[in-house]
C-alpha positions in Angstrom: 28.6 -17.2 -19.7 31.8 -15.8 -18.4 30.5 -14.4 -15.1 29.1 -17.9 -14.3 32.3 -19.9 -15.0 34.3 -17.2 -12.7 31.6 -17.9 -9.6 31.8 -21.4 -10.3 35.7 -21.1 -10.2 35.4 -19.2 -6.7 33.6 -22.4 -5.3 35.7 -25.0 -6.6 33.4 -25.5 -9.7 30.0 -25.4 -8.5 28.2 -22.8 -9.0 26.7 -21.2 -5.6 23.7 -22.4 -4.2 20.2 -20.5 -2.6 17.1 -21.0 -1.6 13.7 -19.4 -2.1 14.6 -17.9 1.5 17.9 -16.4 0.7 16.0 -14.0 -2.6 13.4 -12.6 0.2 16.1 -11.9 2.6 17.9 -10.0 0.0 15.1 -8.7 -2.0 13.8 -7.0 1.7 17.4 -6.1 2.3 17.5 -4.4 -1.0 13.9 -3.1 -0.7 10.7 -3.3 -3.0 12.1 0.4 -4.6 15.2 -1.1 -5.3 14.4 -4.7 -6.6 15.3 -6.2 -9.6 16.1 -9.6 -10.9 19.6 -8.7 -11.4 20.0 -6.6 -8.1 19.5 -9.2 -6.1 21.5 -11.6 -8.5 24.6 -9.0 -7.6 23.7 -9.2 -4.0 23.5 -13.2 -3.7 26.7 -13.6 -5.9 24.9 -15.5 -8.8 23.5 -14.8 -12.1 20.1 -13.2 -12.4 19.4 -17.0 -14.2 20.1 -18.8 -11.3 16.9 -16.7 -10.0 14.6 -18.1 -13.0 14.9 -21.9 -11.3 12.7 -20.0 -7.8 10.8 -17.3 -9.3 9.0 -16.5 -12.8 10.6 -13.2 -13.8 10.3 -9.4 -12.3 6.5 -10.0 -11.4 7.3 -13.0 -9.5 10.3 -11.7 -7.9 7.7 -9.0 -7.0 5.2 -11.1 -5.5 7.5 -13.3 -3.0 9.0 -10.5 -1.4 6.0 -7.8 -1.5 3.8 -11.1 -0.1 6.5 -11.8 2.8 6.1 -7.9 3.8 2.5 -8.4 3.9 2.2 -11.5 6.0 3.7 -9.4 8.6 0.9 -7.1 8.8 -1.6 -7.7 11.7 -4.0 -5.4 11.8 -6.2 -4.4 15.4 -9.3 -5.1 15.7 -11.1 -4.1 18.6 -15.0 -5.3 19.0 -16.5 -2.4 20.1 -15.6 -0.5 17.5 -18.2 0.1 15.4 -18.0 0.2 11.5 -16.6 3.6 10.8 -14.3 3.7 13.6 -13.0 0.4 12.9 -12.8 1.4 9.4 -10.9 4.2 9.8 -8.6 2.5 12.8 -7.6 -0.1 9.8 -6.8 2.3 7.0 -4.9 4.7 9.5 -3.0 1.2 10.5 -2.5 0.2 6.8 -1.2 3.9 5.1 1.5 3.3 8.4 2.7 -0.2 7.6 3.1 1.2 3.7 4.8 4.4 5.3 7.3 2.0 6.7 7.8 -0.3 3.7 8.3 2.1 0.8 7.8 0.2 -2.7 4.9 -1.9 -1.2 2.9 1.0 -2.1 3.7 0.8 -5.8 3.2 -3.2 -5.0 -0.8 -3.1 -3.8 -1.3 -0.6 -6.2 -0.7 -2.4 -9.2 -2.6 -5.7 -8.0 -3.9 -6.8 -5.3 -4.4 -9.8 -3.7 -1.2 -10.9 -5.1 -0.7 -13.8 -3.3 -1.3 -15.5 0.0 -0.5 -12.9 2.3 -3.1 -10.1 0.4 -5.7 -13.0 0.1 -4.9 -13.1 4.2 -5.7 -9.6 5.0 -9.2 -8.9 2.5 -10.0 -12.3 4.5 -9.6 -10.8 7.6 -10.7 -7.6 6.9 -14.4 -9.3 5.0 -14.3 -11.2 8.4 -14.3 -8.2 10.5 -16.8 -6.4 8.5 -18.7 -10.0 8.9 -18.6 -9.3 12.6 -20.5 -5.6 11.9 -23.5 -7.0 10.0 -21.9 -7.3 6.5 -21.8 -10.0 4.1 -18.9 -11.3 3.0 -19.7 -9.8 -0.5 -20.3 -6.8 0.9 -17.6 -6.8 3.8 -14.6 -7.1 0.7 -16.2 -4.6 -1.4 -15.7 -2.1 1.3 -12.9 -3.4 2.7 -11.2 -2.3 -0.9 -13.5 1.3 -1.2 -11.2 1.7 2.0 -7.7 0.4 1.2 -8.0 2.1 -2.3 -8.2 5.7 -0.4 -5.8 5.1 2.4 -2.9 3.5 -0.6 -3.3 6.5 -2.5 -2.7 8.6 0.6 -0.1 6.8 1.5 1.6 6.8 -2.5 1.6 10.7 -2.4 2.7 11.1 0.8 5.9 8.7 0.0 6.7 10.5 -3.2 6.3 13.7 -1.1 8.9 12.0 1.1 11.0 10.8 -1.4 11.1 14.7 -2.6 11.1 16.3 0.5 14.4 18.3 0.0 13.3 19.8 -3.3 9.7 19.8 -2.3 10.4 21.9 0.7 12.0 24.9 -1.8 8.9 24.9 -3.8 6.3 24.8 -1.0 8.0 27.9 0.5 7.8 29.6 -3.0 4.2 28.2 -3.3 2.9 29.7 0.0 4.6 33.2 -0.5 2.3 33.4 -3.8 -0.8 32.3 -2.1 -0.1 34.6 0.6 0.3 37.9 -1.6 -2.1 36.7 -4.0 -5.2 39.3 -4.1 -8.3 36.4 -3.9 -6.2 33.8 -1.9 -4.4 35.3 0.8 -6.5 36.7 3.5 -7.6 32.8 3.3 -4.8 31.1 2.7 -3.5 33.0 5.9 -6.1 31.6 8.4 -5.6 28.1 7.5 -4.4 26.3 10.7 -1.3 24.2 10.3 -2.2 20.4 10.4 0.4 17.3 10.3 0.2 14.7 7.7 -1.3 12.7 10.5 -4.1 14.3 11.6 -4.8 15.8 8.1 -5.3 11.6 7.3 -7.4 11.2 10.3 -9.8 13.6 9.2 -10.6 13.4 5.7 -10.3 9.5 5.9 -12.7 9.6 8.2 -15.1 11.5 5.6 -14.2 9.3 3.1 -15.4 6.0 5.8 -18.6 7.7 6.7 -19.9 8.2 3.4 -18.8 4.8 2.4 -20.7 3.7 5.9 -23.7 5.9 4.9 -23.8 4.1 0.9 -23.2 0.9 2.1 -24.8 0.0 5.7 -24.8 -3.2 7.3 -27.4 -5.3 5.9 -27.6 -3.4 2.6 -26.9 -6.3 -0.5 -24.0 -5.2 -2.8 -26.8 -5.0 -5.4 -28.4 -2.8 -3.7 -25.3 -0.3 -2.9 -24.3 -0.3 -6.6 -27.8 0.6 -7.3 -27.7 3.9 -5.5 -24.2 4.4 -5.6 -25.1 4.3 -9.5 -28.3 6.5 -9.2 -26.4 9.2 -7.0 -24.4 9.8 -9.5 -26.8 10.1 -12.4 -28.5 12.7 -10.2 -25.6 14.4 -10.4 
C-alpha cells in the first residue's frame, strides 16, 4: 500500500497507467529466464497488482512474452525439399531460434501451443507437410515429434551455455580420465572433434529419417501408431 501511495505521489496522485505493450516490452528486456511479476512491475515502476489488470498471473505473463517471441519465428520452407531435408531444416532453424532467446526453450517444453504464436507455427508446419503428401493430423504428429527432439537438444545446449565456465573444467577432467582408461582410452582418442552445430545436424537428421520411415507421406495416423506399437512390442 505504501509503495502504491508513493508511486501515486510521484505521478501527481494518480497511479501510472500501463498498457499490455509495456508489459511485453519489459518482459522481453528481462528475458523469459528472469521473468516474474515482481521483476516486470519493478521495471515499469508500478505495483505487481497493476499487472493483474492485463495478465492472469505468472502463466499469463509467460504466455504474453513467450508468444510475442514466437511471433517472430518464420521458418524457411524450400518447396524443392522432400520430407527429410524439409524437417531437418525446420528443426535446425527452431533450435537456432531457441538458443537466441534464453528461457524460450523451457516455455515451449512446458506446454505447446499456448497461444496464437504457437498455433501459427503448428499450422504452418502441418501445412508444409500437407504439401508433401501428409494429412493434417499426420502432419501435426510428425511436426510435434521433430520439434520435441529439436527442443530437447536446445534445452541441453542452453544449460551447458549457462554453466560454461564450470563445465569447461569438468570436461577437461572427464576427458583426461577417459584417455587414461584402459578400456575406453584408445577408442576415445580416435573420436573426431565435432562442433555442436554439426553434432545437432547429424543426430537430428538420423532421428528425422527414422520418423519419416515410420510416418511416410500418405500413411494414416492410426497405421503409424500401430506400426510403432508393433515395433516396440517386438523388442
